SEDOMAR-473522 format. One record per residue: residue number from 1; x, y, z of N, C-alpha, C in turn; residue in three letters. Coordinates in pm, 1 decimal. Example, Ala and Ser with C-alpha at 12.3 -4.5 7.8 and 13.67 -1.06 7.14 Angstrom:
BEGIN
SITE   n     n.xx     n.yy     n.zz    ca.xx    ca.yy    ca.zz     c.xx     c.yy     c.zz res
SITE   1   1319.0   -569.0    780.0   1230.0   -450.0    780.0   1320.0   -330.0    780.0 Ala
SITE   2   1285.0   -225.0    708.0   1367.0   -106.0    714.0   1290.0      3.0    787.0 Ser
***
This chain:
BEGIN
SITE   n     n.xx     n.yy     n.zz    ca.xx    ca.yy    ca.zz     c.xx     c.yy     c.zz res
SITE   1  -1645.4   -543.4   1301.0  -1579.1   -530.9   1428.7  -1555.5   -692.0   1488.6 Met
SITE   2  -1467.9   -716.9   1498.3  -1441.1   -876.7   1556.4  -1462.8   -935.9   1666.5 Leu
SITE   3  -1532.7  -1011.4   1719.1  -1573.9  -1079.1   1818.6  -1582.2  -1208.5   1820.9 Glu
SITE   4  -1617.1  -1266.6   1953.7  -1647.8  -1386.3   1987.6  -1712.3  -1405.3   2082.8 Ser
SITE   5  -1738.5  -1541.9   2097.5  -1848.7  -1555.6   2237.4  -1750.2  -1587.2   2361.8 Ser
SITE   6  -1621.9  -1546.4   2369.0  -1570.0  -1569.3   2488.6  -1636.7  -1408.6   2567.0 Ala
SITE   7  -1620.3  -1434.8   2695.2  -1577.2  -1307.1   2792.3  -1537.1  -1221.2   2765.9 Thr
SITE   8  -1563.5  -1097.9   2757.7  -1490.5   -977.3   2711.1  -1366.2   -967.1   2869.5 Lys
SITE   9  -1267.5   -909.8   2789.9  -1174.9   -882.0   2885.9  -1109.1   -747.8   2841.7 Val
SITE  10  -1042.1   -682.2   2933.3   -959.9   -551.8   2908.0   -817.3   -596.9   2841.7 Asp
SITE  11   -785.8   -510.1   2714.2   -655.4   -526.2   2667.9   -558.6   -408.4   2681.0 Val
SITE  12   -432.8   -422.7   2716.9   -352.3   -289.9   2713.3   -262.9   -327.2   2596.7 Phe
SITE  13   -233.9   -217.4   2487.8   -117.4   -195.4   2380.3    -43.6   -112.5   2423.2 Leu
SITE  14     89.6   -139.7   2402.1    200.3    -17.0   2383.2    200.3     35.4   2223.0 Ser
SITE  15    207.9    159.8   2165.4    204.6    214.4   2077.2    342.5    261.7   2060.9 Val
SITE  16    415.0    257.3   1993.8    501.4    363.4   1977.6    564.5    330.9   1833.9 Gly
SITE  17    651.3    465.0   1782.3    693.1    504.4   1678.0    770.6    591.6   1677.6 Ser
SITE  18    913.9    569.3   1591.3    996.4    690.6   1574.1   1038.8    740.3   1418.2 Asn
SITE  19    949.4    677.7   1337.6    950.6    688.1   1143.2    783.9    766.4   1138.9 Ile
SITE  20    800.0    915.3   1097.8    656.7    940.9   1071.4    578.9    903.9   1204.4 Ala
SITE  21    638.5    962.6   1314.8    523.5    857.6   1449.9    405.0    946.5   1467.7 Pro
SITE  22    359.7   1082.4   1449.6    254.3   1105.3   1438.9    141.6   1055.0   1372.3 Glu
SITE  23    178.0   1037.0   1212.1    108.7    949.0   1139.6     81.7    851.8   1179.5 Glu
SITE  24    182.8    746.5   1220.3    187.1    619.0   1242.4     70.9    574.3   1362.3 Asn
SITE  25    102.3    712.1   1459.9     19.8    662.1   1577.1   -110.4    659.3   1555.6 Leu
SITE  26   -163.8    781.9   1461.6   -259.7    832.2   1423.5   -360.1    729.9   1363.1 Arg
SITE  27   -283.9    616.3   1266.1   -341.3    516.9   1184.9   -378.3    435.6   1282.9 Met
SITE  28   -240.7    403.8   1359.4   -285.0    268.4   1471.9   -421.7    315.7   1544.9 Ala
SITE  29   -440.5    430.3   1573.1   -563.8    407.2   1671.2   -707.0    431.5   1613.6 Cys
SITE  30   -674.2    467.6   1506.5   -798.2    491.5   1374.2   -825.9    318.3   1374.6 Arg
SITE  31   -691.9    238.6   1297.7   -728.0    120.9   1309.3   -759.3     13.6   1406.5 Glu
SITE  32   -758.1     34.6   1513.6   -772.1    -51.2   1667.8   -949.3     -5.2   1690.3 Leu
SITE  33   -951.8    125.4   1674.8  -1110.1    166.5   1710.0  -1199.9     86.1   1615.9 Thr
SITE  34  -1193.8     90.3   1473.4  -1237.4      9.7   1396.7  -1235.9   -121.7   1415.7 Ala
SITE  35  -1161.0   -193.2   1498.0  -1144.8   -337.7   1543.5  -1214.5   -360.8   1636.1 Gly
SITE  36  -1184.6   -276.8   1726.3  -1244.6   -326.5   1892.3  -1298.9   -235.0   1948.2 Tyr
SITE  37  -1357.2   -103.0   1885.3  -1452.4     -1.8   1951.8  -1339.5     91.7   2030.7 Gly
SITE  38  -1418.5    169.3   2132.9  -1405.7    273.5   2185.6  -1260.0    257.8   2246.1 Glu
SITE  39  -1131.8    335.0   2248.3  -1020.2    306.7   2305.8   -984.6    383.1   2415.5 Leu
SITE  40   -956.2    354.8   2546.1   -901.6    443.4   2650.5   -770.0    463.0   2597.1 Asn
SITE  41   -735.4    595.9   2583.0   -591.8    652.4   2546.3   -539.5    706.2   2652.1 Leu
SITE  42   -345.7    716.3   2660.4   -290.0    746.3   2735.9   -259.8    879.2   2688.4 Ser
SITE  43   -198.4    983.4   2746.8   -118.5   1095.3   2681.7    -25.6   1023.6   2582.1 Ser
SITE  44     48.7   1103.2   2483.2    156.3   1041.4   2395.5    285.6   1115.0   2436.7 Val
SITE  45    433.9   1028.6   2484.0    480.2   1067.2   2535.2    642.5   1068.9   2425.1 Tyr
SITE  46    685.3   1177.7   2423.2    846.7   1188.0   2331.9    926.1   1117.6   2440.2 Arg
SITE  47   1031.4   1028.5   2390.1   1143.1   1003.1   2470.3   1246.5    971.7   2397.9 Asn
SITE  48   1347.6    952.4   2425.7   1486.7    898.2   2324.8   1455.5    756.3   2316.5 Lys
SITE  49   1546.6    737.0   2181.3   1550.1    587.2   2144.1   1656.0    526.2   2251.4 Ala
SITE  50   1582.6    394.4   2265.1   1654.0    317.4   2411.3   1736.4    184.8   2333.8 Val
SITE  51   1855.2    186.0   2371.0   1940.6     47.4   2321.9   2010.2    101.0   2173.8 Gly
SITE  52   2000.1    188.8   2133.2   2044.4    257.5   1994.6   2039.1    391.1   1964.8 Phe
SITE  53   2093.6    411.9   1860.1   2103.7    605.5   1808.2   1997.3    604.1   1721.6 Glu
SITE  54   1890.3    687.5   1728.1   1817.4    695.4   1672.4   1749.2    814.6   1690.0 Gly
SITE  55   1616.8    870.7   1605.0   1523.9    941.0   1628.5   1433.9    894.1   1767.4 Gly
SITE  56   1358.2   1049.2   1810.9   1308.8   1024.7   1937.5   1156.3    927.1   1874.1 Asp
SITE  57   1117.4    866.4   1979.4   1005.2    795.8   1962.6    874.7    861.8   2036.2 Phe
SITE  58    782.1    835.9   1961.8    645.4    887.0   2035.7    582.7    750.6   2099.0 Leu
SITE  59    540.3    725.1   2241.3    466.2    617.3   2276.5    360.2    654.2   2340.8 Asn
SITE  60    238.4    535.2   2368.2    158.1    594.7   2395.2     71.8    449.5   2458.6 Met
SITE  61    -26.2    434.1   2527.6    -68.3    314.7   2596.4   -213.3    315.6   2532.1 Val
SITE  62   -285.5    232.3   2478.2   -414.9    225.2   2406.9   -496.2     64.8   2527.6 Val
SITE  63   -617.8    120.2   2573.7   -664.2     24.1   2617.2   -845.4    -17.9   2567.2 Ala
SITE  64   -890.0   -152.8   2569.8  -1012.5   -155.8   2492.8  -1071.6   -297.9   2530.5 Phe
SITE  65  -1175.1   -339.5   2598.5  -1246.9   -401.2   2621.6  -1287.1   -516.8   2494.3 Asn
SITE  66  -1252.3   -641.2   2474.5  -1275.0   -737.3   2361.1  -1305.0   -885.1   2426.3 Thr
SITE  67  -1351.0   -963.2   2349.2  -1352.9  -1092.6   2368.4  -1272.9  -1186.5   2204.8 Ala
SITE  68  -1183.8  -1075.1   2176.2  -1108.1  -1167.7   2094.9  -1006.8  -1205.8   2122.7 Val
SITE  69   -989.7  -1341.9   2081.0   -881.4  -1410.7   2140.2   -715.3  -1340.4   2102.2 Ala
SITE  70   -644.3  -1345.4   2224.4   -519.9  -1269.1   2225.3   -447.7  -1313.8   2076.1 Pro
SITE  71   -414.2  -1447.9   2011.0   -355.7  -1464.5   1918.2   -446.3  -1414.0   1801.6 Glu
SITE  72   -555.7  -1361.1   1799.6   -598.8  -1264.0   1665.4   -578.6  -1140.7   1673.0 Gln
SITE  73   -560.0  -1081.1   1806.2   -513.3   -941.3   1833.1   -364.5   -965.7   1771.8 Ile
SITE  74   -269.5  -1058.3   1807.7   -174.7  -1052.8   1754.6   -134.7  -1051.2   1623.4 Leu
SITE  75   -199.4  -1157.6   1544.2   -267.9  -1131.7   1394.2   -286.8  -1008.2   1361.2 Thr
SITE  76   -370.7   -938.6   1409.5   -414.7   -791.7   1365.5   -270.8   -707.8   1368.4 Arg
SITE  77   -221.5   -688.7   1495.8   -100.3   -623.5   1499.8      6.7   -630.5   1412.1 Ile
SITE  78     45.6   -781.1   1398.7    126.2   -778.1   1241.2     86.8   -717.0   1076.4 Lys
SITE  79    -70.9   -718.4   1078.5   -127.5   -653.8    981.4   -101.9   -518.4    990.1 Gln
SITE  80   -120.8   -483.8   1095.0    -74.5   -312.8   1104.6     58.0   -264.0   1123.5 Leu
SITE  81    172.3   -343.4   1150.9    306.8   -348.1   1134.3    302.3   -321.9    965.8 His
SITE  82    260.4   -399.0    903.9    283.3   -403.7    728.4    238.2   -306.0    675.8 Val
SITE  83    122.1   -287.5    718.7     39.4   -125.2    651.3    123.7     -4.6    706.2 Gln
SITE  84    198.5    -20.3    798.5    273.5     98.0    861.8    372.2    113.5    768.8 Ala
SITE  85    443.3      1.7    698.5    540.7     -9.1    620.6    702.6    -72.1    717.8 Gly
SITE  86    643.1   -125.2    836.1    782.2   -152.7    925.4    850.3   -302.9    852.6 Arg
SITE  87   1008.6   -250.1    862.7   1073.1   -328.8    835.0   1138.6   -414.6    937.8 Glu
SITE  88   1131.9   -559.6    960.7   1194.4   -624.1   1068.3   1355.8   -619.1   1078.3 Tyr
SITE  89   1414.0   -628.7   1151.4   1546.2   -646.9   1164.7   1590.7   -715.9   1254.5 Gln
SITE  90   1704.0   -759.4   1260.9   1783.2   -862.0   1335.5   1764.7   -829.2   1501.0 Glu
SITE  91   1770.0   -691.3   1517.9   1781.8   -667.5   1611.7   1653.3   -583.0   1677.3 Ser
SITE  92   1619.8   -609.1   1799.5   1496.3   -561.7   1835.8   1526.9   -395.6   1890.5 Ser
SITE  93   1632.2   -334.2   1876.0   1677.8   -216.0   1894.7   1681.4   -139.7   1763.7 Phe
SITE  94   1597.5    -95.1   1731.3   1608.6    -52.9   1582.4   1496.7     83.5   1557.6 Cys
SITE  95   1518.8    165.7   1459.0   1431.3    270.1   1438.6   1279.6    198.0   1344.5 Ser
SITE  96   1181.1    239.8   1388.7   1049.4    155.2   1347.8    950.0    250.1   1304.6 Arg
SITE  97    889.6    201.5   1205.4    757.7    284.6   1154.6    609.8    274.6   1280.8 Thr
SITE  98    621.1    166.5   1364.4    522.2    107.1   1396.7    565.5    -14.7   1477.9 Leu
SITE  99    563.7    -10.6   1635.3    594.5   -115.8   1729.8    470.6    -99.0   1830.7 Asp
SITE 100    351.5   -194.2   1762.9    277.2   -258.7   1872.2    292.2   -362.2   2002.3 Leu
SITE 101    253.3   -380.0   2079.0    296.4   -492.8   2172.3    180.7   -512.0   2258.0 Asp
SITE 102     99.6   -641.7   2269.7    -17.2   -669.2   2385.4     78.3   -651.3   2502.9 Ile
SITE 103     47.5   -559.5   2599.0     96.2   -579.2   2743.5     52.5   -629.9   2838.5 Leu
SITE 104   -114.8   -634.5   2863.7   -204.2   -740.3   2916.8   -284.4   -763.2   2848.7 Leu
SITE 105   -377.2   -878.2   2885.6   -485.0   -940.9   2806.9   -509.9   -995.9   2938.6 Tyr
SITE 106   -648.0   -887.3   2961.0   -714.0   -956.8   3131.1   -582.7  -1006.6   3246.9 Gly
SITE 107   -583.2  -1077.2   3275.6   -478.9  -1115.4   3386.3   -405.6  -1238.0   3346.0 Asp
SITE 108   -436.9  -1312.3   3187.2   -358.2  -1379.8   3159.2   -228.2  -1384.2   3156.1 Met
SITE 109   -157.0  -1493.8   3206.0    -16.7  -1533.9   3226.1     19.9  -1631.5   3144.0 Val
SITE 110     77.9  -1596.5   3016.4    115.7  -1679.1   2934.7    233.0  -1714.7   2878.9 Arg
SITE 111    365.8  -1777.3   2898.6    520.5  -1744.6   2860.5    483.4  -1705.9   2685.9 Lys
SITE 112    432.9  -1811.7   2626.4    416.5  -1881.6   2457.7    383.2  -1688.9   2424.0 Arg
SITE 113    302.3  -1656.5   2501.9    228.6  -1516.0   2430.7    322.0  -1371.9   2475.0 Leu
SITE 114    389.6  -1412.8   2556.0    501.1  -1339.1   2644.3    359.9  -1224.9   2708.0 Lys
SITE 115    258.9  -1268.8   2790.2    211.3  -1188.9   2875.8    173.4  -1245.3   3037.8 Leu
SITE 116    197.4  -1168.6   3087.5    228.5  -1002.5   3093.5    340.2  -1006.5   2968.1 Pro
SITE 117    379.1   -871.9   2920.4    460.8   -850.4   2883.9    598.4   -769.2   2954.4 His
SITE 118    705.0   -844.9   2906.8    796.6   -832.1   3009.5    846.8   -683.4   3013.3 Gln
SITE 119    833.4   -593.7   2920.3    850.5   -456.3   2929.8    798.4   -354.3   2992.8 Asp
SITE 120    663.0   -418.2   3025.8    572.6   -344.9   3126.2    643.0   -299.2   3238.0 Leu
SITE 121    722.7   -321.9   3326.1    777.8   -249.9   3444.5    921.8   -227.7   3444.8 Asp
SITE 122    941.3   -219.3   3303.6   1090.3   -186.9   3278.9   1122.3    -56.3   3192.8 Lys
SITE 123   1036.3    -20.7   3138.6   1026.1    143.7   3065.1    943.6    219.9   3121.2 Tyr
SITE 124   1003.8    363.5   3162.0    886.4    462.1   3175.5    813.3    490.3   3027.4 Gly
SITE 125    834.5    466.8   2917.5    767.0    515.9   2840.2    674.0    412.3   2801.9 Phe
SITE 126    625.2    304.8   2907.3    549.3    224.0   2886.4    470.2    188.1   2988.8 Val
SITE 127    552.2    204.4   3120.8    480.4    212.8   3258.1    400.8    342.6   3267.2 Leu
SITE 128    446.6    481.2   3259.7    396.2    609.7   3298.0    283.3    620.9   3232.3 Gln
SITE 129    223.9    584.7   3094.2    108.5    560.2   3011.4     -3.5    482.4   3052.5 Pro
SITE 130     67.1    380.8   3089.9     -0.7    228.9   3176.1    -80.4    295.7   3298.9 Met
SITE 131     -1.3    371.1   3392.7    -63.7    427.4   3493.0   -168.8    525.0   3454.3 Val
SITE 132   -147.1    609.8   3368.5   -260.2    689.8   3324.6   -396.1    627.2   3270.0 Glu
SITE 133   -380.2    468.0   3250.5   -488.1    436.2   3193.8   -560.7    361.6   3278.2 Val
SITE 134   -469.2    315.8   3357.7   -532.5    193.0   3459.6   -422.7    179.9   3592.1 Ala
SITE 135   -432.8    312.7   3679.8   -374.1    335.0   3796.1   -373.8    208.7   3912.9 Pro
SITE 136   -492.2    140.5   3931.3   -544.3     65.2   4010.3   -541.9    -62.6   3955.6 Glu
SITE 137   -537.3    -85.5   3845.0   -488.4   -235.2   3802.6   -389.1   -308.6   3856.1 Leu
SITE 138   -378.0   -458.1   3874.6   -268.1   -495.6   3942.5   -163.7   -608.2   3816.0 Gln
SITE 139    -76.1   -582.5   3841.9     30.8   -667.2   3764.5    -54.9   -812.0   3782.9 His
SITE 140    -39.8   -872.4   3667.6   -124.2  -1056.8   3717.9    -25.6  -1149.1   3795.2 Pro
SITE 141    125.1  -1122.5   3792.6    259.0  -1192.5   3837.3    272.6  -1109.0   3957.9 Val
SITE 142    307.3   -980.2   3966.3    353.1   -907.4   4095.9    231.7   -882.8   4190.5 Ser
SITE 143    108.0   -907.8   4158.2     -7.9   -828.6   4256.9     33.7   -709.0   4281.2 Gly
SITE 144    132.0   -584.4   4232.4    139.2   -485.9   4251.9     52.8   -376.1   4136.8 Lys
SITE 145    -37.2   -273.5   4203.4    -88.1   -237.2   4091.2     21.3   -140.6   4014.2 Thr
SITE 146    -56.9    -77.0   3910.9     30.4     14.6   3822.9     93.5    113.8   3880.5 Met
SITE 147     15.9    167.9   3968.8     93.7    286.4   4028.0    189.7    276.8   4149.9 Ser
SITE 148    170.1    134.1   4208.6    289.3     91.6   4294.4    406.5     64.4   4218.3 Gln
SITE 149    411.8     12.8   4109.2    496.8      8.8   3988.1    564.5    105.3   4008.3 Leu
SITE 150    514.2    228.8   3970.9    523.0    368.0   3906.1    635.6    403.6   4026.7 Trp
SITE 151    555.6    405.8   4161.0    612.2    452.0   4293.4    765.1    385.1   4313.4 Asp
SITE 152    756.6    268.9   4256.8    927.4    195.6   4280.4    985.9    209.8   4155.4 Gly
SITE 153    970.5    338.9   4058.1   1074.8    293.5   3922.2   1101.7    438.9   3918.8 Phe
SITE 154   1232.2    432.1   3896.7   1355.1    501.2   3843.0   1310.5    598.0   3726.8 Asp
SITE 155   1212.7    689.1   3779.2   1181.5    757.5   3615.1   1265.1    879.7   3596.0 Ala
SITE 156   1396.8    902.2   3662.4   1517.8    988.5   3653.7   1576.9    914.9   3513.8 Glu
SITE 157   1564.5    823.4   3533.5   1695.5    726.0   3412.1   1601.2    728.6   3286.0 Lys
SITE 158   1479.1    775.3   3244.4   1382.9    756.6   3134.0   1304.9    908.6   3138.7 His
SITE 159   1366.5    981.8   3096.0   1323.5   1121.0   3045.3   1222.8   1105.4   2954.3 His
SITE 160   1087.7   1168.0   2977.9    997.4   1157.6   2890.6    939.3   1305.9   2890.2 Met
SITE 161    846.7   1339.1   2782.3    806.6   1468.6   2738.2    661.4   1446.8   2669.3 Gln
SITE 162    550.6   1480.7   2745.2    438.7   1488.2   2710.6    392.3   1548.6   2578.4 Lys
SITE 163    356.7   1502.0   2474.7    336.6   1573.0   2353.7    177.7   1548.9   2298.9 Val
SITE 164    106.9   1656.1   2246.9    -22.2   1659.3   2190.7    -12.3   1659.0   2022.6 Asp
SITE 165    -58.2   1559.4   1996.4    -53.3   1516.2   1872.0   -193.7   1491.7   1808.6 Ile
SITE 166   -297.6   1555.4   1903.8   -433.5   1554.3   1836.8   -490.3   1451.4   1845.1 Gly
SITE 167   -456.6   1321.8   1905.3   -547.4   1182.0   1925.5   -598.8   1180.2   2066.0 Ile
SITE 168   -581.0   1244.3   2154.6   -612.2   1208.2   2302.9   -726.5   1305.7   2327.5 Asn
***
């Protein structure tokens, strides 16, 4: 397990896939557990592709506590993308084997690292699982809790269905 001497923080990642999604979500959770220890997992949600025509995505949020720097986590995310066979396209709206993003790294706000992640309160497939794992956690910019953000969210525009793929 990678660790540094810094203070530990709670880290939240979005995990999604629409190419062999069950296999790729399981692999991501297995590898993240090996690298960062016990994970707090949301339910897995099936939803339509957003911004393009493609197969349904499976999405979830995973949380863990670590002292590993966000830059090191981003490096590990890139390695997991490669391990899953992800091919990068010009458009971010495309099918993918694995899509991991850091949503929050403690209460860090860093534009260069895209923290907090801009999608956190834009998409139901990110926000609803986030509410499951940390309903009272405050967004480091708005100060609203995840539950408050969800209460103000138009969930009707983002139809999702809980699915069981045997990892939570």
